C-alpha positions in Angstrom: 91.9 41.1 104.4 92.1 37.5 105.7 90.1 34.9 104.0 88.2 34.2 107.3 87.2 37.8 107.7 86.2 38.2 104.1 84.2 34.9 104.2 82.4 36.1 107.3 81.6 39.5 105.8 80.4 37.9 102.6 78.1 35.4 104.4 76.8 38.0 106.7 76.0 40.2 103.7 74.2 37.3 101.9 72.1 36.6 105.0 71.2 40.3 105.5 70.2 40.7 101.9 68.2 37.4 101.9 66.3 38.6 105.0 65.7 42.1 103.7 64.3 41.0 100.3 62.4 38.1 102.0 64.2 35.4 99.9 66.0 32.9 102.1 67.5 31.1 99.1 69.7 34.1 98.4 71.7 33.4 101.6 73.3 30.5 99.7 73.0 31.5 96.1 74.0 35.2 95.8 77.3 35.3 94.0 80.1 37.7 95.0 79.9 39.6 91.7 76.2 39.4 91.1 74.2 42.7 91.1 72.5 43.1 94.5 69.9 45.2 92.6 69.0 42.3 90.4 68.6 40.2 93.5 65.8 42.5 94.7 67.6 45.2 96.6 65.7 48.4 95.9 66.5 51.8 97.4 64.6 51.1 100.6 66.2 47.8 101.1 69.6 49.3 100.3 69.2 51.9 103.0 68.2 49.3 105.5 71.2 47.2 104.5 73.6 50.1 105.0 72.1 50.8 108.4 72.6 47.2 109.5 76.2 47.1 108.1 77.1 50.3 109.9 75.7 49.0 113.2 77.2 45.5 113.0 80.7 46.4 111.7 80.9 49.8 113.5 81.6 51.8 110.3 80.0 54.8 108.8 79.3 55.6 105.2 78.7 59.3 104.4 76.0 59.9 101.8 78.5 60.9 99.1 80.0 57.4 99.4 76.8 55.6 98.8 76.9 55.5 95.0 75.4 52.5 93.3 78.6 51.8 91.4 80.4 51.4 94.7 77.9 49.1 96.4 76.5 47.1 93.5 77.9 43.6 94.4 78.8 41.7 97.5 82.5 42.1 96.6 82.2 45.8 96.4 80.4 46.1 99.7 82.8 43.8 101.4 85.7 45.9 100.1 84.1 49.0 101.5 83.5 47.5 104.9 87.1 46.2 105.0 88.5 49.6 104.0 86.5 51.4 106.7 87.5 48.8 109.3 91.1 49.1 108.4 91.1 52.9 108.6 89.2 52.8 111.9 91.6 50.3 113.5 94.7 52.4 112.8 
């Protein structure tokens, strides 16, 4: 993944999480390997985040892929988005 694409995805994820947990400071402070759950992402926020990701990036995550250990950090989520976009564009 190019640095530009990855940076865009990471910043977009930060902004979405900050908005969903109603904490604007997270848009600048959430680190790539920090737990999104410790940042305030509970199960309801997580589902809303996935819906927004699927809509914006035109990807789909089946329920069996939505394990916490696969979507626990910004890096993990960005990797999943990139993986889906790469498969879809082939």
